[in-house]
N, CA, C, O and the ligand as a Tripos MOL2 file, in Angstrom:
@<TRIPOS>MOLECULE
protein
  257   255    65     0     0
PROTEIN
NO_CHARGES

@<TRIPOS>ATOM
      1 N         -21.4440 -146.8520  -57.3910 N.3       1 MET1
      2 CA        -21.6330 -145.7410  -56.4590 C.3       1 MET1
      3 C         -21.2770 -146.2850  -55.0030 C.2       1 MET1
      4 O         -21.8240 -147.2830  -54.5330 O.2       1 MET1
      5 N         -20.3850 -145.5950  -54.3850 N.am      2 SER2
      6 CA        -20.0180 -146.0050  -53.0140 C.3       2 SER2
      7 C         -20.7290 -145.1180  -51.9800 C.2       2 SER2
      8 O         -20.9410 -143.9310  -52.2290 O.2       2 SER2
      9 N         -21.0810 -145.6640  -50.8700 N.am      3 ILE3
     10 CA        -21.7190 -144.8560  -49.8540 C.3       3 ILE3
     11 C         -20.6980 -144.5320  -48.7580 C.2       3 ILE3
     12 O         -19.7400 -145.2590  -48.4950 O.2       3 ILE3
     13 N         -20.9770 -143.4080  -48.1570 N.am      4 ALA4
     14 CA        -20.0950 -142.9470  -47.0290 C.3       4 ALA4
     15 C         -20.8910 -142.4930  -45.8880 C.2       4 ALA4
     16 O         -22.1050 -142.3090  -45.9760 O.2       4 ALA4
     17 N         -20.2300 -142.3150  -44.8410 N.am      5 ASP5
     18 CA        -20.9290 -141.8590  -43.6010 C.3       5 ASP5
     19 C         -21.5930 -140.4910  -43.9140 C.2       5 ASP5
     20 O         -21.0300 -139.6690  -44.6360 O.2       5 ASP5
     21 N         -22.7420 -140.2850  -43.3800 N.am      6 LYS6
     22 CA        -23.4580 -139.0570  -43.6600 C.3       6 LYS6
     23 C         -23.5460 -138.2710  -42.3490 C.2       6 LYS6
     24 O         -23.7400 -138.8260  -41.2680 O.2       6 LYS6
     25 N         -23.3940 -136.9380  -42.5000 N.am      7 SER7
     26 CA        -23.5860 -136.0890  -41.3450 C.3       7 SER7
     27 C         -25.1210 -135.5780  -41.3990 C.2       7 SER7
     28 O         -25.5340 -134.9620  -42.3810 O.2       7 SER7
     29 N         -25.8460 -135.8390  -40.4140 N.am      8 LEU8
     30 CA        -27.2420 -135.3630  -40.2490 C.3       8 LEU8
     31 C         -27.4250 -134.5490  -39.0580 C.2       8 LEU8
     32 O         -26.6560 -134.6730  -38.1050 O.2       8 LEU8
     33 N         -28.4620 -133.6680  -39.0480 N.am      9 THR9
     34 CA        -28.7350 -132.9680  -37.8740 C.3       9 THR9
     35 C         -29.9720 -133.4550  -37.1330 C.2       9 THR9
     36 O         -31.0480 -133.5710  -37.7200 O.2       9 THR9
     37 N         -29.8130 -133.7470  -35.8100 N.am     10 CYS10
     38 CA        -30.8800 -134.2330  -35.0010 C.3      10 CYS10
     39 C         -32.0260 -133.2150  -35.0060 C.2      10 CYS10
     40 O         -31.7920 -132.0130  -34.8850 O.2      10 CYS10
     41 N         -33.2030 -133.6770  -35.1390 N.am     11 SER11
     42 CA        -34.3990 -132.8100  -35.0670 C.3      11 SER11
     43 C         -34.7580 -132.4260  -33.6410 C.2      11 SER11
     44 O         -35.5070 -131.4800  -33.3960 O.2      11 SER11
     45 N         -34.2120 -133.1730  -32.7290 N.am     12 ASP12
     46 CA        -34.5050 -132.9170  -31.3240 C.3      12 ASP12
     47 C         -33.5730 -131.8870  -30.6790 C.2      12 ASP12
     48 O         -33.9800 -130.8600  -30.1360 O.2      12 ASP12
     49 N         -32.2520 -132.2580  -30.7880 N.am     13 CYS13
     50 CA        -31.2070 -131.4480  -30.0520 C.3      13 CYS13
     51 C         -30.5010 -130.5970  -31.0440 C.2      13 CYS13
     52 O         -29.7630 -129.7110  -30.6120 O.2      13 CYS13
     53 N         -30.6360 -130.7580  -32.2780 N.am     14 ASN14
     54 CA        -29.9000 -130.0030  -33.2990 C.3      14 ASN14
     55 C         -28.4590 -130.1960  -33.4310 C.2      14 ASN14
     56 O         -27.7370 -129.4030  -34.0350 O.2      14 ASN14
     57 N         -28.0060 -131.3690  -32.7980 N.am     15 GLU15
     58 CA        -26.6060 -131.7240  -32.9030 C.3      15 GLU15
     59 C         -26.4180 -132.4630  -34.1880 C.2      15 GLU15
     60 O         -27.3280 -133.1010  -34.7190 O.2      15 GLU15
     61 N         -25.2400 -132.3600  -34.6570 N.am     16 GLU16
     62 CA        -24.8950 -133.2100  -35.8150 C.3      16 GLU16
     63 C         -24.5330 -134.6270  -35.2870 C.2      16 GLU16
     64 O         -23.9290 -134.8280  -34.2330 O.2      16 GLU16
     65 N         -24.9580 -135.5520  -36.1130 N.am     17 PHE17
     66 CA        -24.5480 -136.9230  -35.7650 C.3      17 PHE17
     67 C         -24.3520 -137.7170  -37.1080 C.2      17 PHE17
     68 O         -24.8060 -137.3260  -38.1840 O.2      17 PHE17
     69 N         -23.6710 -138.8050  -36.9450 N.am     18 VAL18
     70 CA        -23.2770 -139.5510  -38.1100 C.3      18 VAL18
     71 C         -24.1950 -140.6980  -38.3910 C.2      18 VAL18
     72 O         -24.4680 -141.5020  -37.5010 O.2      18 VAL18
     73 N         -24.6770 -140.7980  -39.5960 N.am     19 PHE19
     74 CA        -25.4050 -141.8950  -40.1040 C.3      19 PHE19
     75 C         -24.4740 -142.7920  -40.8490 C.2      19 PHE19
     76 O         -24.1810 -142.5870  -42.0270 O.2      19 PHE19
     77 N         -23.9860 -143.8510  -40.1030 N.am     20 THR20
     78 CA        -22.8380 -144.5420  -40.5410 C.3      20 THR20
     79 C         -23.1420 -145.4270  -41.8370 C.2      20 THR20
     80 O         -24.3090 -145.6380  -42.1660 O.2      20 THR20
     81 N         -22.1970 -145.8760  -42.4750 N.am     21 VAL21
     82 CA        -22.3300 -146.6870  -43.7280 C.3      21 VAL21
     83 C         -22.9860 -148.0020  -43.2810 C.2      21 VAL21
     84 O         -23.8520 -148.5150  -43.9910 O.2      21 VAL21
     85 N         -22.6180 -148.5340  -42.1810 N.am     22 SER22
     86 CA        -23.2100 -149.7950  -41.7280 C.3      22 SER22
     87 C         -24.6910 -149.6330  -41.3950 C.2      22 SER22
     88 O         -25.4610 -150.5690  -41.6120 O.2      22 SER22
     89 N         -25.1170 -148.4810  -40.8740 N.am     23 GLU23
     90 CA        -26.5160 -148.2180  -40.5260 C.3      23 GLU23
     91 C         -27.3290 -148.0140  -41.8730 C.2      23 GLU23
     92 O         -28.4870 -148.4100  -42.0010 O.2      23 GLU23
     93 N         -26.6140 -147.3590  -42.8680 N.am     24 GLN24
     94 CA        -27.2890 -147.0670  -44.0950 C.3      24 GLN24
     95 C         -27.5020 -148.4670  -44.8240 C.2      24 GLN24
     96 O         -28.5440 -148.7380  -45.4200 O.2      24 GLN24
     97 N         -26.4850 -149.2750  -44.7260 N.am     25 GLU25
     98 CA        -26.6360 -150.6520  -45.3600 C.3      25 GLU25
     99 C         -27.7520 -151.4340  -44.7060 C.2      25 GLU25
    100 O         -28.5420 -152.1010  -45.3760 O.2      25 GLU25
    101 N         -27.8080 -151.3460  -43.4050 N.am     26 TYR26
    102 CA        -28.8120 -152.0030  -42.6030 C.3      26 TYR26
    103 C         -30.1970 -151.6220  -43.1140 C.2      26 TYR26
    104 O         -31.0290 -152.4840  -43.3980 O.2      26 TYR26
    105 N         -30.4100 -150.4230  -43.2150 N.am     27 TYR27
    106 CA        -31.7630 -149.9360  -43.6820 C.3      27 TYR27
    107 C         -31.9730 -150.2760  -45.1880 C.2      27 TYR27
    108 O         -33.0720 -150.6500  -45.5990 O.2      27 TYR27
    109 N         -31.0290 -150.1550  -45.8940 N.am     28 LYS28
    110 CA        -31.0650 -150.5590  -47.2630 C.3      28 LYS28
    111 C         -31.4590 -151.9630  -47.5130 C.2      28 LYS28
    112 O         -32.2790 -152.3010  -48.3670 O.2      28 LYS28
    113 N         -30.7920 -152.7990  -46.6760 N.am     29 GLY29
    114 CA        -31.0650 -154.2460  -46.7210 C.3      29 GLY29
    115 C         -32.5190 -154.5860  -46.4190 C.2      29 GLY29
    116 O         -33.1070 -155.5630  -46.8810 O.2      29 GLY29
    117 N         -33.0410 -153.6680  -45.5890 N.am     30 LYS30
    118 CA        -34.5200 -153.9270  -45.2660 C.3      30 LYS30
    119 C         -35.4620 -153.2590  -46.1800 C.2      30 LYS30
    120 O         -36.6810 -153.2740  -46.0060 O.2      30 LYS30
    121 N         -34.8150 -152.6250  -47.2400 N.am     31 GLY31
    122 CA        -35.5940 -152.0720  -48.3120 C.3      31 GLY31
    123 C         -36.1610 -150.6420  -47.9450 C.2      31 GLY31
    124 O         -37.0410 -150.1180  -48.6290 O.2      31 GLY31
    125 N         -35.6530 -150.0860  -46.9170 N.am     32 PHE32
    126 CA        -35.9920 -148.7260  -46.5050 C.3      32 PHE32
    127 C         -35.1950 -147.6720  -47.1880 C.2      32 PHE32
    128 O         -33.9750 -147.8150  -47.2750 O.2      32 PHE32
    129 N         -35.7840 -146.6310  -47.6770 N.am     33 ASP33
    130 CA        -35.0450 -145.5040  -48.0030 C.3      33 ASP33
    131 C         -35.2300 -144.4820  -46.9030 C.2      33 ASP33
    132 O         -36.1120 -143.6230  -46.9260 O.2      33 ASP33
    133 N         -34.3100 -144.6370  -45.9070 N.am     34 TYR34
    134 CA        -34.6160 -144.0850  -44.5780 C.3      34 TYR34
    135 C         -33.4340 -143.2490  -44.1500 C.2      34 TYR34
    136 O         -32.2720 -143.6000  -44.3560 O.2      34 TYR34
    137 N         -33.7850 -142.1130  -43.5370 N.am     35 GLN35
    138 CA        -32.7320 -141.3060  -42.8680 C.3      35 GLN35
    139 C         -33.2530 -141.1030  -41.4450 C.2      35 GLN35
    140 O         -34.4030 -140.6970  -41.2780 O.2      35 GLN35
    141 N         -32.4760 -141.3620  -40.4510 N.am     36 PRO36
    142 CA        -32.8900 -141.0230  -39.0780 C.3      36 PRO36
    143 C         -33.0140 -139.5510  -38.8810 C.2      36 PRO36
    144 O         -32.2620 -138.7470  -39.4320 O.2      36 PRO36
    145 N         -34.0420 -139.2030  -38.0330 N.am     37 GLN37
    146 CA        -34.2130 -137.7480  -37.7740 C.3      37 GLN37
    147 C         -33.5220 -137.3920  -36.4850 C.2      37 GLN37
    148 O         -33.3920 -136.2090  -36.1680 O.2      37 GLN37
    149 N         -33.0640 -138.3930  -35.7140 N.am     38 ARG38
    150 CA        -32.5480 -138.0440  -34.4060 C.3      38 ARG38
    151 C         -31.2840 -138.8190  -34.2330 C.2      38 ARG38
    152 O         -31.0610 -139.8790  -34.8200 O.2      38 ARG38
    153 N         -30.4110 -138.1950  -33.3390 N.am     39 CYS39
    154 CA        -29.1500 -138.7430  -32.9350 C.3      39 CYS39
    155 C         -29.4110 -139.9980  -32.1150 C.2      39 CYS39
    156 O         -30.5450 -140.2020  -31.6810 O.2      39 CYS39
    157 N         -28.4270 -140.8370  -31.8850 N.am     40 ALA40
    158 CA        -28.5480 -141.9860  -31.1530 C.3      40 ALA40
    159 C         -28.9480 -141.6830  -29.7230 C.2      40 ALA40
    160 O         -29.6760 -142.4660  -29.1130 O.2      40 ALA40
    161 N         -28.5180 -140.6330  -29.2030 N.am     41 ASN41
    162 CA        -28.8350 -140.2130  -27.8220 C.3      41 ASN41
    163 C         -30.3070 -139.9600  -27.6980 C.2      41 ASN41
    164 O         -30.9910 -140.5100  -26.8350 O.2      41 ASN41
    165 N         -30.8070 -139.0630  -28.6380 N.am     42 CYS42
    166 CA        -32.3020 -138.7270  -28.5490 C.3      42 CYS42
    167 C         -33.0760 -140.0040  -28.7780 C.2      42 CYS42
    168 O         -34.1040 -140.1760  -28.1240 O.2      42 CYS42
    169 N         -32.6850 -140.8980  -29.6330 N.am     43 ARG43
    170 CA        -33.3690 -141.9970  -29.9680 C.3      43 ARG43
    171 C         -33.5320 -142.9260  -28.7870 C.2      43 ARG43
    172 O         -34.5970 -143.5080  -28.5830 O.2      43 ARG43
    173 N         -32.4740 -143.0630  -28.0090 N.am     44 SER44
    174 CA        -32.5220 -143.9590  -26.8110 C.3      44 SER44
    175 C         -33.3410 -143.2220  -25.8060 C.2      44 SER44
    176 O         -34.1230 -143.8640  -25.1050 O.2      44 SER44
    177 N         -33.2310 -141.9340  -25.6740 N.am     45 THR45
    178 CA        -34.0910 -141.2210  -24.6680 C.3      45 THR45
    179 C         -35.5100 -141.4030  -24.9750 C.2      45 THR45
    180 O         -36.3190 -141.6470  -24.0790 O.2      45 THR45
    181 N         -35.8680 -141.2890  -26.2840 N.am     46 LEU46
    182 CA        -37.2080 -141.4870  -26.6860 C.3      46 LEU46
    183 C         -37.7250 -142.8510  -26.3580 C.2      46 LEU46
    184 O         -38.8540 -143.0550  -25.9110 O.2      46 LEU46
    185 N         -36.7950 -143.8110  -26.6180 N.am     47 PHE47
    186 CA        -37.1820 -145.2710  -26.4380 C.3      47 PHE47
    187 C         -37.3940 -145.4430  -24.9330 C.2      47 PHE47
    188 O         -38.3490 -146.1150  -24.5420 O.2      47 PHE47
    189 N         -36.5670 -144.8790  -24.0900 N.am     48 GLU48
    190 CA        -36.7010 -145.1040  -22.6250 C.3      48 GLU48
    191 C         -37.9850 -144.4320  -22.1740 C.2      48 GLU48
    192 O         -38.7270 -144.9850  -21.3620 O.2      48 GLU48
    193 N         -38.2510 -143.2430  -22.6950 N.am     49 ARG49
    194 CA        -39.5120 -142.5030  -22.3380 C.3      49 ARG49
    195 C         -40.7090 -143.3060  -22.6670 C.2      49 ARG49
    196 O         -41.6530 -143.4010  -21.8830 O.2      49 ARG49
    197 N         -40.6750 -143.8960  -23.8490 N.am     50 ARG50
    198 CA        -41.8390 -144.6960  -24.2840 C.3      50 ARG50
    199 C         -41.9920 -145.8430  -23.3480 C.2      50 ARG50
    200 O         -43.0830 -146.1420  -22.8640 O.2      50 ARG50
    201 N         -40.9250 -146.4600  -23.1070 N.am     51 ARG51
    202 CA        -40.9700 -147.6710  -22.2450 C.3      51 ARG51
    203 C         -41.4760 -147.2640  -20.8030 C.2      51 ARG51
    204 O         -42.2540 -147.9870  -20.1810 O.2      51 ARG51
    205 N         -41.0420 -146.1920  -20.3560 N.am     52 ALA52
    206 CA        -41.3870 -145.7600  -19.0530 C.3      52 ALA52
    207 C         -42.8880 -145.4600  -18.9630 C.2      52 ALA52
    208 O         -43.5120 -145.7240  -17.9350 O.2      52 ALA52
    209 N         -43.4810 -144.8960  -20.0620 N.am     53 SER53
    210 CA        -44.7660 -144.4830  -20.0540 C.3      53 SER53
    211 C         -45.7830 -145.7440  -20.3510 C.2      53 SER53
    212 O         -46.9900 -145.5590  -20.5000 O.2      53 SER53
    213 N         -45.2270 -146.9240  -20.4150 N.am     54 GLY54
    214 CA        -45.9760 -148.1490  -20.4390 C.3      54 GLY54
    215 C         -46.4390 -148.5510  -21.8650 C.2      54 GLY54
    216 O         -47.2610 -149.4500  -22.0430 O.2      54 GLY54
    217 N         -45.8990 -147.8760  -22.8200 N.am     55 VAL55
    218 CA        -46.2660 -148.2190  -24.2370 C.3      55 VAL55
    219 C         -45.4620 -149.3470  -24.6480 C.2      55 VAL55
    220 O         -44.2340 -149.2590  -24.6440 O.2      55 VAL55
    221 N         -46.0640 -150.4020  -25.0020 N.am     56 ARG56
    222 CA        -45.1740 -151.5360  -25.4540 C.3      56 ARG56
    223 C         -45.8210 -152.1960  -26.6180 C.2      56 ARG56
    224 O         -47.0040 -152.0300  -26.9170 O.2      56 ARG56
    225 N         -44.9510 -152.9810  -27.2820 N.am     57 TYR57
    226 CA        -45.5020 -153.7320  -28.3490 C.3      57 TYR57
    227 C         -46.2960 -154.9350  -27.8880 C.2      57 TYR57
    228 O         -45.7910 -155.8800  -27.2810 O.2      57 TYR57
    229 N         -47.5430 -154.8390  -28.2080 N.am     58 ARG58
    230 CA        -48.3790 -155.8960  -27.7380 C.3      58 ARG58
    231 C         -48.3930 -157.0900  -28.7130 C.2      58 ARG58
    232 O         -48.3550 -156.8590  -29.9210 O.2      58 ARG58
    233 N         -48.4410 -158.2710  -28.2820 N.am     59 PRO59
    234 CA        -48.4910 -159.4540  -29.1960 C.3      59 PRO59
    235 C         -49.8410 -159.3120  -29.8720 C.2      59 PRO59
    236 O         -50.8220 -158.8390  -29.2980 O.2      59 PRO59
    237 N         -49.8370 -159.7440  -31.1150 N.am     60 ALA60
    238 CA        -51.1980 -159.7450  -31.8910 C.3      60 ALA60
    239 C         -52.1140 -160.6010  -31.1120 C.2      60 ALA60
    240 O         -51.7270 -161.6450  -30.5870 O.2      60 ALA60
    241 N         -53.4290 -160.1300  -31.0250 N.am     61 ARG61
    242 CA        -54.3350 -160.8760  -30.2230 C.3      61 ARG61
    243 C         -55.5100 -161.2450  -31.1910 C.2      61 ARG61
    244 O         -55.9730 -160.4470  -32.0050 O.2      61 ARG61
    245 N         -55.9100 -162.4230  -31.0400 N.am     62 ARG62
    246 CA        -57.1490 -162.7730  -31.8130 C.3      62 ARG62
    247 C         -58.4310 -162.1530  -31.3740 C.2      62 ARG62
    248 O         -58.6940 -162.0540  -30.1760 O.2      62 ARG62
    249 N         -59.2380 -161.7320  -32.3100 N.am     63 THR63
    250 CA        -60.3560 -160.9150  -31.8150 C.3      63 THR63
    251 C         -61.6210 -161.7800  -31.8020 C.2      63 THR63
    252 O         -62.6810 -161.2910  -31.4100 O.2      63 THR63
    253 N         -61.5440 -163.0440  -32.2160 N.am     64 SER64
    254 CA        -62.9140 -163.8120  -32.2270 C.3      64 SER64
    255 C         -62.7260 -165.0250  -31.3320 C.2      64 SER64
    256 O         -63.6550 -165.8140  -31.1570 O.2      64 SER64
    257 ZN        -30.3490 -135.4690  -30.6710 Zn       65 ZN65
@<TRIPOS>BOND
     1     1     2 1
     2     2     3 1
     3     3     4 2
     4     3     5 am
     5     5     6 1
     6     6     7 1
     7     7     8 2
     8     7     9 am
     9     9    10 1
    10    10    11 1
    11    11    12 2
    12    11    13 am
    13    13    14 1
    14    14    15 1
    15    15    16 2
    16    15    17 am
    17    17    18 1
    18    18    19 1
    19    19    20 2
    20    19    21 am
    21    21    22 1
    22    22    23 1
    23    23    24 2
    24    23    25 am
    25    25    26 1
    26    26    27 1
    27    27    28 2
    28    27    29 am
    29    29    30 1
    30    30    31 1
    31    31    32 2
    32    31    33 am
    33    33    34 1
    34    34    35 1
    35    35    36 2
    36    35    37 am
    37    37    38 1
    38    38    39 1
    39    39    40 2
    40    39    41 am
    41    41    42 1
    42    42    43 1
    43    43    44 2
    44    43    45 am
    45    45    46 1
    46    46    47 1
    47    47    48 2
    48    47    49 am
    49    49    50 1
    50    50    51 1
    51    51    52 2
    52    51    53 am
    53    53    54 1
    54    54    55 1
    55    55    56 2
    56    55    57 am
    57    57    58 1
    58    58    59 1
    59    59    60 2
    60    59    61 am
    61    61    62 1
    62    62    63 1
    63    63    64 2
    64    63    65 am
    65    65    66 1
    66    66    67 1
    67    67    68 2
    68    67    69 am
    69    69    70 1
    70    70    71 1
    71    71    72 2
    72    71    73 am
    73    73    74 1
    74    74    75 1
    75    75    76 2
    76    75    77 am
    77    77    78 1
    78    78    79 1
    79    79    80 2
    80    79    81 am
    81    81    82 1
    82    82    83 1
    83    83    84 2
    84    83    85 am
    85    85    86 1
    86    86    87 1
    87    87    88 2
    88    87    89 am
    89    89    90 1
    90    90    91 1
    91    91    92 2
    92    91    93 am
    93    93    94 1
    94    94    95 1
    95    95    96 2
    96    95    97 am
    97    97    98 1
    98    98    99 1
    99    99   100 2
   100    99   101 am
   101   101   102 1
   102   102   103 1
   103   103   104 2
   104   103   105 am
   105   105   106 1
   106   106   107 1
   107   107   108 2
   108   107   109 am
   109   109   110 1
   110   110   111 1
   111   111   112 2
   112   111   113 am
   113   113   114 1
   114   114   115 1
   115   115   116 2
   116   115   117 am
   117   117   118 1
   118   118   119 1
   119   119   120 2
   120   119   121 am
   121   121   122 1
   122   122   123 1
   123   123   124 2
   124   123   125 am
   125   125   126 1
   126   126   127 1
   127   127   128 2
   128   127   129 am
   129   129   130 1
   130   130   131 1
   131   131   132 2
   132   131   133 am
   133   133   134 1
   134   134   135 1
   135   135   136 2
   136   135   137 am
   137   137   138 1
   138   138   139 1
   139   139   140 2
   140   139   141 am
   141   141   142 1
   142   142   143 1
   143   143   144 2
   144   143   145 am
   145   145   146 1
   146   146   147 1
   147   147   148 2
   148   147   149 am
   149   149   150 1
   150   150   151 1
   151   151   152 2
   152   151   153 am
   153   153   154 1
   154   154   155 1
   155   155   156 2
   156   155   157 am
   157   157   158 1
   158   158   159 1
   159   159   160 2
   160   159   161 am
   161   161   162 1
   162   162   163 1
   163   163   164 2
   164   163   165 am
   165   165   166 1
   166   166   167 1
   167   167   168 2
   168   167   169 am
   169   169   170 1
   170   170   171 1
   171   171   172 2
   172   171   173 am
   173   173   174 1
   174   174   175 1
   175   175   176 2
   176   175   177 am
   177   177   178 1
   178   178   179 1
   179   179   180 2
   180   179   181 am
   181   181   182 1
   182   182   183 1
   183   183   184 2
   184   183   185 am
   185   185   186 1
   186   186   187 1
   187   187   188 2
   188   187   189 am
   189   189   190 1
   190   190   191 1
   191   191   192 2
   192   191   193 am
   193   193   194 1
   194   194   195 1
   195   195   196 2
   196   195   197 am
   197   197   198 1
   198   198   199 1
   199   199   200 2
   200   199   201 am
   201   201   202 1
   202   202   203 1
   203   203   204 2
   204   203   205 am
   205   205   206 1
   206   206   207 1
   207   207   208 2
   208   207   209 am
   209   209   210 1
   210   210   211 1
   211   211   212 2
   212   211   213 am
   213   213   214 1
   214   214   215 1
   215   215   216 2
   216   215   217 am
   217   217   218 1
   218   218   219 1
   219   219   220 2
   220   219   221 am
   221   221   222 1
   222   222   223 1
   223   223   224 2
   224   223   225 am
   225   225   226 1
   226   226   227 1
   227   227   228 2
   228   227   229 am
   229   229   230 1
   230   230   231 1
   231   231   232 2
   232   231   233 am
   233   233   234 1
   234   234   235 1
   235   235   236 2
   236   235   237 am
   237   237   238 1
   238   238   239 1
   239   239   240 2
   240   239   241 am
   241   241   242 1
   242   242   243 1
   243   243   244 2
   244   243   245 am
   245   245   246 1
   246   246   247 1
   247   247   248 2
   248   247   249 am
   249   249   250 1
   250   250   251 1
   251   251   252 2
   252   251   253 am
   253   253   254 1
   254   254   255 1
   255   255   256 2
@<TRIPOS>SUBSTRUCTURE
     1 MET1         2 RESIDUE 1 A MET
     2 SER2         6 RESIDUE 1 A SER
     3 ILE3        10 RESIDUE 1 A ILE
     4 ALA4        14 RESIDUE 1 A ALA
     5 ASP5        18 RESIDUE 1 A ASP
     6 LYS6        22 RESIDUE 1 A LYS
     7 SER7        26 RESIDUE 1 A SER
     8 LEU8        30 RESIDUE 1 A LEU
     9 THR9        34 RESIDUE 1 A THR
    10 CYS10       38 RESIDUE 1 A CYS
    11 SER11       42 RESIDUE 1 A SER
    12 ASP12       46 RESIDUE 1 A ASP
    13 CYS13       50 RESIDUE 1 A CYS
    14 ASN14       54 RESIDUE 1 A ASN
    15 GLU15       58 RESIDUE 1 A GLU
    16 GLU16       62 RESIDUE 1 A GLU
    17 PHE17       66 RESIDUE 1 A PHE
    18 VAL18       70 RESIDUE 1 A VAL
    19 PHE19       74 RESIDUE 1 A PHE
    20 THR20       78 RESIDUE 1 A THR
    21 VAL21       82 RESIDUE 1 A VAL
    22 SER22       86 RESIDUE 1 A SER
    23 GLU23       90 RESIDUE 1 A GLU
    24 GLN24       94 RESIDUE 1 A GLN
    25 GLU25       98 RESIDUE 1 A GLU
    26 TYR26      102 RESIDUE 1 A TYR
    27 TYR27      106 RESIDUE 1 A TYR
    28 LYS28      110 RESIDUE 1 A LYS
    29 GLY29      114 RESIDUE 1 A GLY
    30 LYS30      118 RESIDUE 1 A LYS
    31 GLY31      122 RESIDUE 1 A GLY
    32 PHE32      126 RESIDUE 1 A PHE
    33 ASP33      130 RESIDUE 1 A ASP
    34 TYR34      134 RESIDUE 1 A TYR
    35 GLN35      138 RESIDUE 1 A GLN
    36 PRO36      142 RESIDUE 1 A PRO
    37 GLN37      146 RESIDUE 1 A GLN
    38 ARG38      150 RESIDUE 1 A ARG
    39 CYS39      154 RESIDUE 1 A CYS
    40 ALA40      158 RESIDUE 1 A ALA
    41 ASN41      162 RESIDUE 1 A ASN
    42 CYS42      166 RESIDUE 1 A CYS
    43 ARG43      170 RESIDUE 1 A ARG
    44 SER44      174 RESIDUE 1 A SER
    45 THR45      178 RESIDUE 1 A THR
    46 LEU46      182 RESIDUE 1 A LEU
    47 PHE47      186 RESIDUE 1 A PHE
    48 GLU48      190 RESIDUE 1 A GLU
    49 ARG49      194 RESIDUE 1 A ARG
    50 ARG50      198 RESIDUE 1 A ARG
    51 ARG51      202 RESIDUE 1 A ARG
    52 ALA52      206 RESIDUE 1 A ALA
    53 SER53      210 RESIDUE 1 A SER
    54 GLY54      214 RESIDUE 1 A GLY
    55 VAL55      218 RESIDUE 1 A VAL
    56 ARG56      222 RESIDUE 1 A ARG
    57 TYR57      226 RESIDUE 1 A TYR
    58 ARG58      230 RESIDUE 1 A ARG
    59 PRO59      234 RESIDUE 1 A PRO
    60 ALA60      238 RESIDUE 1 A ALA
    61 ARG61      242 RESIDUE 1 A ARG
    62 ARG62      246 RESIDUE 1 A ARG
    63 THR63      250 RESIDUE 1 A THR
    64 SER64      254 RESIDUE 1 A SER
    65 ZN65       257 GROUP 0 **** ****
C-alpha cells in the first residue's frame, strides 16, 4: 500500500491543508496513528500563543 498526500480541513480556520507523505511517515515512525486537526498556520499560531502565555515544558522535578 502506498501513501499519498492527504487533504485535511483545519478545525480552526476551515481551510484545506495538506498532510504530506513525509509528515505521515514521521508520525507513523513514532507509532502514532495521527491526523493533524489544524493547518501549519494555526498550529504555529497556537504554539506562539502558548509560549506567549507563559506555558512551557517544565523539566521534571524531584518531589522528595
Ligand atoms: Zn488553520
